[in-house]
Every structure is written in structure tokens, then in C-alpha cells.
N, C-alpha and C positions, 0 to 999 in steps of 0.2 A: 504494500500500500504506500509506504514511504517513497519507494522507487517511482511509483506512478505519479505521486504528487510532485516529486522532484522534476520529472520529465515534463510536467504540464505547468511549470512556473510561467508567470506572465512574460511575454516577449519583450525583449529590449532591442529595438531595431538597430541600435548603434553597435551592440556587442554580439548579436546573434546572426549568423549567416544562414542561408537556406540549406546549405549542406549539413550544418549542425542540426537544424530542425528536421530534415529528412531522416537523419540518423535516429533522432528521438521518436519520430513517427513510426519508423520500422521497429524500434525496440518495443514500443507500446503494442503494436500489432502482434509481434511474436510472443509477447507475454500474455496475450489474451485480453488486454485492457482496451477493448475495441471502442467503447464509448469515449474514453479519454483520448484515444487516437483521433476520433472524429472532432472532438472539441479542439484539439490542437490544430487540426486542418482548418477549422473555422477561424481560429485566431490568425493563422497565416493568410487566409483568404481576405480577412478584414484589414490586414496590415497595409499601410500606405507605401511602404518601402520594399515589400517583398511580394513576389508573385509565385504561386505554386507551379512547379514544373511537372514533367510527366512522371518522375519518380515520386513526388509528393502525392500526386493524384492517384497513382496506382496503389500506393500504400493505403490511402484513405478508402479506395474501393474495396481492397482486401479486407479492411476492418469492417466495412458495411456488410460484406458478404457473410460474415460470421455472426451477425445479429439475428435475433429470432425472426424478425421480418426485414429481410435485406432490401425489399423493393422500394421502401420509402426513402431512406438515406441514399440507397444505391441509385434510385431514379434521379434524385437531385444532382448527384455526382456525375451521372451519365449526361444530363443536360449541360452541366458545366463543361464536361469534356468536349461536347460538340461545339458549344459557343466559343470556347477558348481555342479550338483547333487542336487540342492535345490528343484527341481521339485518333489522329493520324499516326501517332506513335504506336507501333506494334505492342509495346510494353503495356500501354493503357488499354488498347482495344482487346487484347487477350485477357487482361484482368476483368474487363467488363463482361466478356464471354463467360468467364468463370463465375461471375456474379449471378448470371441468369441460368447457370447450369442446373440449379435446383428449383427453378420456378415453373416455367411452362415451355413447351416446344415452340410456341409462337414467338415469345420473347427471345428465346435462344436463336431461332432462325433470323429474326430481325437484327439482333446484335451481330451475328456472323456476317450477314450481308453488308453491314456497314464497314467491314474490314476491307480496305482496298486491295491489299496484297497479303492474303492469309499465309502464314508460315506453318511449319510442322506443328508447333505448339497449338496454333489455332485449330488445325484439323483434329489433332488428338483430343483437345478439350471438347470440341463439338461431338466427336464420336463417343467419348466417355460420358458426356452429359446425356446423349440420346439413350444410352443403355440405362443410365441412372433413372431417367424418366420413363423407362419401359417402352420407348419408341424404337424397338429393335429393327423393324422393317425399314424405317427411315435411316437408321444407322447404316444398314447395308446399301441403301440407295445412295447415300452420300459417299460411301466407300467405293462403290462401283463407278461413280461419276467423277471421282477425283482425277485431276489432270496428271498427277504423278503419284506413284505408290512405291517408290524405291527407297523409302526410309523405314527402318525397322520399327521406329516409335509408332508409326501409324498402324502397322500390322499388330504390334503389341497391344494397342488400344482395343482393336477388334477381338483379339484372342482373350484378353483380360475381361472385356465386357461380356463375351459369351460365357466365360467361366463363371463370372459372378451371377449370371442369370440361370446357371445350371445346364447350359448347352455345351456339355463337355465334348461330345462328338464333333460339333461344329468348330470348337477351339482347335481340336487336333487336325481337322481338315484345313483350316486356315493356316496352321503351322506348316502342314505338308505343302500347300499351295505356295506359301511364302518361299519355301525351299526350292520348289520347282522353278519359280520365276527368277531365282537367283538373288533374292534379297538376303543379305547376311543376317544371321541370328545374333542377338546379344544376350547378356546374362539375364535380363528381365524376361525375354521371350522364353528362354530355356527353363527358367524357374517356374513360370506360369504354366507351361504345357506339361511339365513333369508333375505338377501338383494335381492334374486331372486325368492323365492318361493311364491306360491299362498296362500290365506288365510287358506284354509283347511289344507294344509301341514304345514303351518307356525304355526298353533295351536298345531300340533303334536310336532314340534320342540320346541315350547315354553314349552311343558310338559317335554321334555327331559332336557331342560335347568334347569328347577326347580328341577328335579330329580337328575341331576348331580351337583347341587349346584353352577351354574355359574351366578346366579342373583347378585352376588357380583362383577362381572366384568362389568365395565362401558360400554365397547364396545359391549358386548352382550345385555345388557339392552337397549342401544341405537338402536341396530338392531331390537329387538323385538318391540319397540315402532314404529319404522319406518315401519315395516311389517304391523302392525295394521292400521296405517294411510293410507298406500298404499292400504290396503284392504277395506278402508272406514269404519272401526269399530273404530270410534273416542273414544267411551266410554272405550273400552278395552285398547287403547293406553294410555288414561289418567289414568286408573287404575294402569297400570304397572309403570307409572311415579310416581304416589302417593305412591305406595308400595316400590319404590326404596329408600334405605337409603340415608341420607344426604351425607355420605362418598362416595356413589356410583355415585351420580349425578355429572357430570362434565359440562363443557361449551357445549360440543356436545349434551348432554342430553337435556339441556334447548333449544338449537338451534333447535333440532329435533321437540320438542313439539311446540315451537313458530311457526315454519314453517308449521307444520301439522295443527295447528289451524287457521293460517292466511287464510282469505277468507272464513272460515267456521263459525266461531263464533267471531264476531267483537271485543268484549271486552276482551275475555279470553286470547289472546296472550299477552296483556299488563299486565294482572294480573300475568302471568307466568314470564314475564320480570321483574316485580317488585320483585317477589320471588327470581329470580336469583340475582338481585342486593342485596337483603337483606341477601342472603347466602354468600356474599362476593366474588362471582365469577365475574371476569372482562368480560363484553360482548365482543364478537369478531365482526369483520366487518360483518359476516354473520348474527349475531344476529340483528344488526341494519337494515340490508336489509329486514329481515322478519318482524320486528316490524313496520317499516315504511309502509309496505304494509297493515298493520292491523289498522292503525290510521283512526278513523272515522270522524275526523274534523281537520281543518287546525291548530287550537290552539294546539291540542295534538301533531300533526306532528311537529310543531316548537319546542316543548319541547324535543321530541325524537331526532330531528336533533341537537338541542343545546347540548344535552348530548353526542351525537356522536362526536361533535367537541371537547367538554371538555375532552372526553376520548382519544382524539388524532387521530381520524379518518377523520379529515377534508380533508386531501390530498389523502385519499383512493378513487380511481376512482370508485370502486364498490359501496361504500357508497354514494358518491355524485350522481352517476347515479340514485340510488334508491330515494334519496332526490328530485331530479328533477322530477322523475316520480310521486312521491307522491304530490308535489306541483302542478303539471300539472293536476292531478286528482281532486284537489280542486279548479281548475281554477285560481290559483295564479301564473300566468306566470311571474310576476315581481320577485317573490322569486326564481322560477325555473331558470330564466335567471341570477339572481345574483349568484346562485350556479355554473351555467355553466361558467360564466365569471371568477369566483375566482379559478376554478380548473386548475392547471398548466398542468397536464398530462391528456389530453383528449384522450379517445380511440374511436373507431367507434361507440360503444354503446352510448357514451356521445352525439355525434352529432345526432344519430338517435333518442335518447330520446327527445332532444330539438325540432327537426323537428316534431316528433310525438305529442309533447305537443301543438305546434302551430296548427297542423292539427286538434286535438281534439277541439280546440277553434275556428276553422274555420278561421284562420288567414293565408291564403294561401301565401300572399306576405311576411310575416315574415318567414314562412317556407322556401320559395325560397331564401330569404336573407341569412338565416343560411346555406343553401346548397351552395350558391355561395362562402361564406366565407370558408366553408369546402373544396370546390374545389380549392380555391385560394391557400391554404397552402399545397395542395397535398395529402389530405386524400382521399383514394379511397373508393367510396360508394359501397354498396352491394344492394341486392334485397330489403332488409327491408328499406333502405334509400329511394329508389324510390317508394316503396309501400306506405310509409307515405306521400311522396310528392304528389303522384297521388291521394291519398284519400282526400287531402285538397282541399279547394275551389279555384282552379286555373282558370284563364281565358284562352282563347284558345291559345294566344301567349305563355304564360308560359307553358301550357301543351305541345305544340309543341317543346319548348326548352328542357323540361324534356325528351321527347321522343328522341330527338337528343342525349342527354347525355347517355340515356340508350343504344342506338346503339353504341356510342363511346366506352363505357366501356364493350361492348360485353355481355350485360345482357338481350337482347331482347328475347333470347331463354328460359329464366327462366319463368316458368309458372306463378309464383307469380306476376312478372312484367307485362307480357302480359295480365293477367287477370285484373290487376289494370288499364292498358291502355284502355282496352275495356270498363270498367266501367266509366273511366274519360271522354272518348270521347262520350259515351252515354249520360252522364249528360250535355255535351255541345251541344247536339242535332246533333253531327257529327257521325250519325249512320253508314254512308258509310265507314268512317275511322275505326270505331270500327269493322265493319265486315271484313275489309281488314286485320286488325291485327289478328282477330279470324281465318280467313282462312289461314294466313301465319304462325300461331303458330305450331311449330313442334310437340308439345305434348299438349293435352287438358285434363283437368280433369273436374269434375262436376261443379266446380266453374266457369270454362271457359264457359260452356254451360249456366249456370244460369245467368251469366253476360250478355251474348248475347241475351238470350230470354227475360230477364227483360228489356234490352235496347230497343229492338224492341217494346215491349209492351208500355213502357213509352214514346216512340217517335211516338206514333200513328200508329203503324204497327202491330196490333194484329194478323192478318192473317199470316204475315211473322213469327211472334213468334210461331204460331201453327205449321207452316211448320218446323221451327227449332227444335221444340220439337219432331216432328215425326222423324227427322233426328237423334236426340239423341237416340231414341229407336232402330234405325237401325244401329248404329255404330258397327264396327267389334270388337273393344275393348269394352268389356261390361262395360258400365257406367250407373248405374241405377239412375233414378230421386230420389231425396230426398224430404223431406217435403217442403223445400223452392221452389224447382222446381214446385211441384204440386200446391203450393199456387199461384205462378205466373200464371200457367195454368188456375186455377179457376178464377183468376182476368180477364184473357182474355175472358173466357166464359161469365163473367158478362158484359164485355165491348162490346161484339158482341151479347149480349142477346140470347145466345144459351143454352137453358136448356138441349137439347139433348147431347151436348158435355160435359156439366157439369155433367150429369148423368154418362157418360162414364168415366170421371175423377174420380167420386165417386167410381165406380166399380173398377177402377185400384187401388185406395187407399186401398179398402177392400181386394182385391186379393193379394196385396203385403204386407199386415199386417202393414200398416202405419196409420190405423185409431186411434191408441193410441196417435198419435202426436196431442197435443192440438192445435197447429198452424193450422193443416189441418181441424180439427173439426170446428174451428172458421171460416175458409175460406169457408167451405161447408155451414154453417149457413147463411153467407152473400150471397153466390151464389144463394141458393134456394130462399132466401128472395128477392134479386134483380130480379130474374127471375119469381117472382110472385107466388111461392108456399111456403107460410109461414108455412103450416102444416109440410112440409118436414124439414124446419128449426128446428121446435120444436122436430121432431123425431130424428134428428141428435144430438141436444142438450141433449136429454134424454139418448142417447146411449153413450155419452162421459163419460169415466171413471174419467178423471180429467178436471176440469173446472177452468179457471182463470177469471180475471175481464173482459178480452176481450170477453170471451164466453158469459157472462151475458149481456154485452153491445151489442153484436151482436144480441142476442135474443130480448132484449128490443127495439133495433132499428128496427128489423124486424116487431115487433108488431106496432111500431110507423109508419112505412112506409105504412102499410096496414090498418090503422085506428083502430087498436086494442088497444086503449088507456087503457081500463080497464085491459086487459091481461098484458099490459106493467107494470102497477102499481102493479098488483099481483106478477109478476116476480121480480120486484124491492123489494117488501116487503119480498118475499121468500128468496131472496139473503141476505137481512139483518138478517132475522130470523136464517138462517143456520149459518151465521157468519164465514164461511170458507174463504170468499173473501171480502175485504173491497171495497166499492164503491169509484170510483175516479171521477174526474171532468167530464169525458166523460159519465159516468153512469148517472149523474144528468142531463146533457144536453140531453141525449137520452130520459129519462123518462119525463122530462119537455116538450120536443117536442111532445111526445106521448099524454100528457095531453092537449097540445095546439090544436092538430089536432082533438081531440075527445071532446073538450069542458069541460074537467074535471077541473073546476076552483078551487074548494075546495081542491081536491087532489093535484093539482099543487102547490097551495099556501102552503099547509102543507109540501110538499117535499122541496120547495124553502126555507122555514123557517128553515128546518133541516140542511141546508148547513152551515158549519162553516164559510167559506170565499167564498162567491159567486163570480164567475168570470164574465167578460163582456159577455161571452156566456150565462151564466145562466140568467143574467138580460135581454138579448135579447129574450130568450125563454119566460121569464115572461111577457115582453111587448107584445110579439106575442100572448100569452095565454089570457091576459086581452083584447087585441084589438079584437081578433076573437070572444070572448064571449060578446063583446059590452060594456065592462067596459073602455070606451075611456078616461074618465076623470082621472081614476086611472092610466091608461097606460101613459097618457100625463104627469101626475105629476111625474111618475117614470122616464120618459125620461129627464125631467127638472133637476132631482136630479143627474142623471148619468153624470159623467165627461167624456168627449170624447166618447159620445155614438156611438156605432157601426152602420155602414151603414145598415146592414141587419135588425137590430132592428127598425131603422127608416122606412125602407121600409115595414116591417111588420105592423107597426102602420099606415103608409100612406095607405096601402091597406085596413086596417080595417076602416079608415076614409071614403074611397070610398064606401066600402060595407054598412056602416051604415049612410052615408050621413052627416058626421060631418064636415061642411065647415070650421068652425073656427079653429079647431085643425088641419085640413088638410092643411090650409094655413101656420100654424106655422111649421108643419113638413116639408112642401115643402121648406120653407126658409132654414131650417137646412140641408136638402138634397142638395140644390143648392150650399151651402158652401162646401160640401164634394164631389159633383159630378160636379166640375167646367169644367172638360174636356169634358163631355158629359151629359149635363143636359136635353137632349131632352125627356128622359123617364119621368122625373119629370114633365115637361110641359104637356105631354100627360095625365098623371094620374090626375094632377091638373085640366086640362080642362074637364076631365070626371066627377070630383067632382062638378065643376061648372054646368055642364050640368045636372047632377043628381039632383041638387038643383033648376033647372029651370032658372039659370042665364046664358042664352045663349049668351048675349053680352060679359060677362066676359070670357066665354069659348072660343069665337071667338078671343078675344084679346090675350088670353093666347097662342092660336095656332099661331097667327100672330107674337107674340114675339119670339116664337120658330123658325119661319122661318127667322126672322131678324138676329138671331145669327148663321145662317148657315143652318138651317133646318135639317131634318133628315128623311130619308126614312125608314119607319117602316119595319123591317124584316118580311118576310112572314113565318108563322109557317109551319112546315111540320112534317109528321110522316111516319113510314114505318113498314112493318110487313113481316115476313118470311113465305112463303107458303110451 
């Protein structure tokens, strides 16, 4: 402010020259003090000893063009330019053309026609303005009628204009035409076309860059690297980076490489970041944003965040938002909240990031608390705010409050919000409300249909889910099911035990070329297994081109479910021998369960001993394995050693005691079960009574049943089964 006042001091005709005033005027314009610049011009104009020249006038016109309404002051300056004859100077006429670039095509044309001898700057300004105003056809008309097009700047204006309007193919065609007619490319043209071209065309442009000797230009090297990253060819991007000289690499070069490697190769972005620091380049705020997303642990993240603060980016909202997101991904919400509270200028992304962090940690109340605070200070939420809120674990009251806010802010028509509401109400078993929102949504995408079909299935309405899937196929607006939709459909087929519908779904998958989706292959293995045709499960497994750990687990579980313990063990060993997929906890649980149901004790023990850190599930499977095979003492000893033994493991051992008539161990297990089944111990009494009866202790059996009746009794549920004819 002091600088602006100093520059606009009252004029002293005897001591101030026009050159000095022009310098002041330029300084004011560059600093953004446009009103002060125009006031200074008015003082010069009123002076009796000084007359504005073309430099004075062009600076004043530039200041006017940056005002909210440039036509008022700009029009007055335009009139003065014509009256004074200064408009004949190209410097003034081109500045006037820039003034009208953002107004209307009519004013732009009129200003251009007033230029007696348009130069390259005049033509490029006119072309750029046409694209900015959306007058693309007129831009091409002007370009085609130009007397000379042998200057790269004119072609660059067309290529850039097409790029900014999304006509990437036209940009590439213009670049190709420019090359054919023999106009030499410059670094601006190379950089622009590389930012929009496909990999194949990009390689050709890269060859031209090498041939023309532009690999010494940082902007071109950065564009080449970005092109290769966008095309998924990381090795070529890294090669270009390594081949670039130390003098060529700038901050943008390192930022491009770090951002390209982020999420692809965990450790490498940090190595590039270290190389950047060693080269003496100061990291930018974008550097820290990319590096933070590449940190693999909280300790490393804290070091990077500390360096960002030390470098002076503590108050940069973008950097703080990235730090919050990073800490949330490491489940360190205390650190994320600390960054949130210390940031003075919070934008909408800041609030959304904090809400999203609590959502990921399933802290719905904390997420709502942040939203209320955000609402209290007048920050307007968007669809991402409500999307994060609705995805968190809200109770029904909080959910209804959020929906009311959605309606208040007029966001209920947003598909992202309505889809989130459908999912949230489905999770709360309020399927009628979810269906109401689905029916009232003005627009629906595949996510809308998936949320509704999934909600019906998970709320015990599989047949309604099938009907909704049929409606999806009949929609007027073509919305094709994806892998997730069909995986829900296959789950419904399992739920209603319909092999026929499952086969139809399988046929649909093949007909629409979706069998390559690993998710669907896994779902088909499970569906055929659950519907009793394990051979079809094996057939699907063998036909899959890519198998993940779920694929192997599904096959092993299929064998386990149908008594194929030996086949399950063979599949497990094959998985280990191939080495493409590592077994997880679920793999060991499935194969141990298969061994248990087939009496493969030795194989089961061998597999159990190979587990690095057995879980409670694995111990439960081992107890069941030993109990079924009659090794009750060993199973009992294992239960005694287990801290907090799972109920299913105890029930497995209890059933084994009944089958093998081990009364002593059975009584011990019964006591353990009664401690954990306090709410409904009737099943324990029934089983214990059966053990007594099996041992011929009829009196004890009768007393056990009487004890059950004294605590409230229990009506044994009748078993039932059904079949489809």
C-alpha cells in the first residue's frame, strides 16, 4: 500500500519526466494497482507540460483491461487513442485488441480492423480471443484467410486454442499440418501438443524434439516426461528424466517425475525428492503434495511434513490438506486434527478432508461434529462433503439430519449425493426410504442401480433385487451392468439356491466379454460351489486368465464345502509352488477347514505349523480338526492354552466330545461355553444332556434338562428344508 501511495504522489512538472512517470505507471500495473494506475494516467493527461505517449497509453489500457468492467475506462482510453493519433502505434493498437478480447466478437472485430498493419502479435491475440469467446469457426476462418502463416506463434495460437476447448485431435492435426508446410516448431508448440497427444503420436513428436535439438528446453523435457507417464510407459519417462542434463532439470521436472511415480512405485518418489534436494532446487508446494502421497509409513510422512514446515509451507492450504490426508491414511487422526486446527485459512477441501478422515476411521459422530462446526461458520458444503458424511457410520437420527441439510443446500438432485443416501439408508435397514430416494432421483447412473440392488439383497429381499436388475436391463437410457452388478446378481443366485439363474448370469458374463474380470470369475466359482457343482467351479477357475488370492481361496473353499479335502490340499500346494499369489489368513482357514472335514490330520498339522502368526480362526480350525479325528486330549490342551478362545472352536470341541463320548472334557467345555453363552445357554444344556445320556448317566441327563427348564426353558426349533421342483 505504501508503495502504491509513493508511486501516485502529486506530479511536479519541473522535476518529473515522462519517462519516470511511465516507469511508475508500468510498476503500478504489474503490481495489480490498476485503479491507481488509471489515476496516475489522468494526472499526466491533465498536466500542462506533459503529454502521454504510446507507452503511457498502452500501460493505462492494460490497467483498464484488468478491471471488473474494462469497457468503461477502456472505451475512454480507446477514444483518446484515436483522437491523439496514438492508435497508429502497433504497441497501442495491440493493447486495445487485448482489451476487447474478453468482451464480444463484434468489439474484437472492430478493434482489429482499425489496425492498419497487423503484426504477428495482432493475429495471435485475435485468434486466442476468438477461442476464449467460443467463436471457434470464426477463428478458423481468420486463420485460413491470413495472408501469411509462416510464423510458429500463429500456429501455436490455433493449437493452444483447440487444446483449451478440448479439441485434442484437431490440435494434433494442426501440428502435423504445420510440419508438412515447413513451419519450424518451437518449444511452446512442442509443449502444447505433447500435453494432449496419444502415446503413439507422442513418440513421433519426441523424435522431432530430439531432431530439432529442443531437449535442452526444460518445458519441452517436462512435457515429454508427462506424455510418457500419461501413456503408462513409466520406464521411458524415467529414461528421459535421467538423460536430461543437470542444467535442464528445473523444479517442474522433478515435480512431474515425483507425481508420475506417486502411487506406482512407493519408494522411488522419495529417492527423486532426495535428488532434487541434493541438486539445490527448492521444493514447491506441489512437490510436497506429491511426496506426501508417496510416504509408506507415518514416520516418513512426519519427516516430509516437518521439512515442508521448515521450508515455509506451513500456512499453505494445499500442503496442509495433503498432510491431513496423509495422516488420515495412516490412521493418525490426532496428527491430522492438529494440522487442521493450526491452519488459519481453511478452504472447502480442508473441511472435506477432515470429515473424510473420520469417515475412513468409522468415527461417524466426529465427522458430524466437524460438519456442524463447518456449518456454524458459514462454509457451504458440496456433494463431496455429504458423500463423506453419508459413507461414515451414522445412526438413523444423524442420517436423517444429513438428508435434511442436503435438501436445504439444494444438492438432492446430485447423483453422487442421492447414491450415497441410498447406500446409507440401506445399511440402516431402511430399504423403503432408500427406494423412495432411488425412485425420486432425476438422473440415475450405474452406481445408483448397484446401490439399490445391493441394498435389496443385503436386506433380505433377493427376489426384489432380481426384479430391479431386470428393470436395469430394460431402461431406455442404456446402462449396462458392470462386474460389480453381476457379482451382486451371482450372490442373489446363491442366496435363493438357483443354479438355473446362475447359469444365465454366467452366459451374460461371457456374451458381454466380462469374463476377464477376476471379480466375476471368483463370484462364479463361489456360485457353482454353493449350488452344488464343484466341477463347474474348477472349470471356471481353469479358464480364468488372471487369478488373485480370492480365486484360490474360492476354489479351496469349494473343495472344503464338498468334502474334497485332498483336492483342497493339492490346490493349496499348487498355489504355493506357482508363487504368483501369496496365501493370506483366509487361505489357511479354508485349507485347514478342508482338512478338518476330511480327517487329514497330518496334512492339517503341517499346514498349521507353516503359518507364521496363526490367528484365532486358525486355532479354531485346528481344534475342530483334532476333535473330529478323536484327538480330544490334544484339542483340550490347545483350548486351555488359547487366551479368549472363540465360541465356534469350543462348540467344535463340544460336538467332538459328544461324538466320541468324552464326558470329562465335555463337562469342562460346557462350563467354558456357559460363561460365553450367558444369554442363551439352552443349547449347551441340550448337548451336555446328550453326552450324559450317551455315557448311560440318565439321572444326570434328566437333571441337566430340569436345570435348563429352571432358567426359563427353551423350545427347540424345528428343523426344516425345502427344494425347488
